[in-house]
C-alpha positions as CSV (number, residue, x, y, z in Angstrom):
1,M,5.0,1.1,-34.6
2,A,6.4,-2.3,-35.3
3,S,4.4,-5.1,-37.1
4,E,4.4,-8.8,-37.4
5,S,7.5,-8.6,-39.7
6,V,9.4,-6.1,-37.5
7,T,10.5,-6.9,-34.0
8,E,10.2,-4.0,-31.4
9,L,13.3,-4.2,-29.2
10,T,13.9,-2.7,-25.7
11,S,16.9,-2.5,-23.5
12,D,15.8,-5.8,-22.0
13,T,15.6,-7.7,-25.3
14,F,18.2,-6.0,-27.5
15,S,21.3,-8.0,-26.5
16,E,19.6,-11.3,-26.6
17,V,18.1,-10.8,-30.1
18,I,21.4,-9.5,-31.5
19,A,23.6,-12.2,-29.9
20,N,21.2,-15.1,-30.7
21,S,20.3,-14.3,-34.2
22,T,21.6,-16.8,-36.8
23,V,20.9,-14.3,-39.6
24,P,22.0,-10.7,-40.1
25,V,20.0,-8.1,-38.0
26,M,19.1,-4.6,-39.0
27,V,18.0,-2.4,-36.1
28,D,16.2,0.9,-36.8
29,F,16.9,3.4,-34.0
30,W,13.9,5.8,-34.2
31,A,11.7,8.1,-32.1
32,E,8.0,9.1,-32.5
33,W,8.9,12.8,-32.7
34,C,11.3,12.2,-35.6
35,G,9.7,13.0,-39.0
36,P,12.4,11.2,-41.1
37,C,11.9,8.1,-38.9
38,R,8.2,8.1,-39.7
39,Q,9.1,8.6,-43.4
40,L,11.5,5.6,-43.3
41,A,9.1,3.3,-41.4
42,P,7.3,1.9,-44.4
43,V,10.6,1.2,-46.1
44,V,11.8,-0.8,-43.1
45,E,8.5,-2.7,-43.0
46,A,8.6,-3.5,-46.7
47,L,12.2,-4.7,-46.4
48,A,11.3,-7.0,-43.5
49,V,8.5,-8.5,-45.5
50,E,10.6,-8.9,-48.6
51,L,13.6,-10.6,-46.8
52,G,11.4,-12.8,-44.6
53,E,13.6,-15.4,-42.8
54,K,16.8,-14.4,-44.5
55,A,17.3,-11.4,-42.1
56,H,15.9,-10.1,-38.9
57,V,14.5,-6.5,-39.0
58,A,13.9,-4.7,-35.7
59,K,13.2,-1.2,-34.4
60,L,14.3,0.4,-31.2
61,N,12.6,3.5,-29.9
62,V,15.4,5.6,-28.4
63,T,12.8,7.2,-26.1
64,G,13.1,5.1,-23.0
65,N,16.2,3.3,-24.3
66,E,18.7,6.1,-24.3
67,A,21.5,4.0,-22.8
68,L,21.5,1.7,-25.8
69,A,21.5,4.7,-28.2
70,Q,24.5,6.1,-26.3
71,K,26.3,2.7,-26.2
72,Y,26.1,2.5,-30.0
73,K,26.9,6.2,-30.5
74,V,23.6,7.0,-32.2
75,T,23.7,10.7,-32.5
76,G,21.2,11.3,-35.4
77,L,17.8,9.7,-36.2
78,P,17.0,7.5,-37.9
79,T,20.1,5.4,-37.6
80,L,20.1,1.8,-38.9
81,L,22.7,-0.6,-37.5
82,F,23.6,-3.9,-39.2
83,F,24.7,-6.8,-37.0
84,K,26.1,-10.2,-37.8
85,G,27.4,-12.6,-35.2
86,G,26.4,-10.2,-32.5
87,E,28.7,-7.5,-33.8
88,E,28.0,-4.2,-35.6
89,K,29.1,-4.5,-39.2
90,D,27.7,-1.4,-40.8
91,R,25.4,1.6,-40.3
92,V,23.3,4.1,-42.2
93,V,22.3,7.5,-40.7
94,G,19.3,9.3,-42.1
95,T,16.6,8.2,-44.6
96,T,17.7,6.1,-47.5
97,S,16.2,3.8,-50.2
98,K,15.0,0.2,-49.6
99,D,17.5,-0.9,-52.2
100,R,20.4,0.5,-50.3
101,L,19.3,-1.1,-47.0
102,K,18.7,-4.4,-48.8
103,A,22.1,-4.4,-50.4
104,K,23.7,-3.8,-47.0
105,L,21.8,-6.7,-45.4
106,E,22.5,-9.0,-48.4
107,A,26.2,-8.3,-48.1
108,L,26.0,-9.9,-44.6
109,L,24.2,-13.1,-45.8
């Protein structure tokens, strides 16, 4: 479900991407069976294209990566976590507007 602009993360790549990013990272915790997640996917994609190199946009399918979802206390989908310097700085649960997500990422730039 990810594209050129959005990185698909797994339990194996998550920590490395978060820790090594020199720009803010937004991670979309989603699942294929989640209707609101599918609804939000084009918004996440558009944001990734719009921000380009200024921020890193990634997706993590919670199916198969349940331990990470538990670690970050993701209890509802979609959940978007915002990281800077390897640490979670903010989160949004549920669908939202591209402008709201962009504002949260820009606050971390």
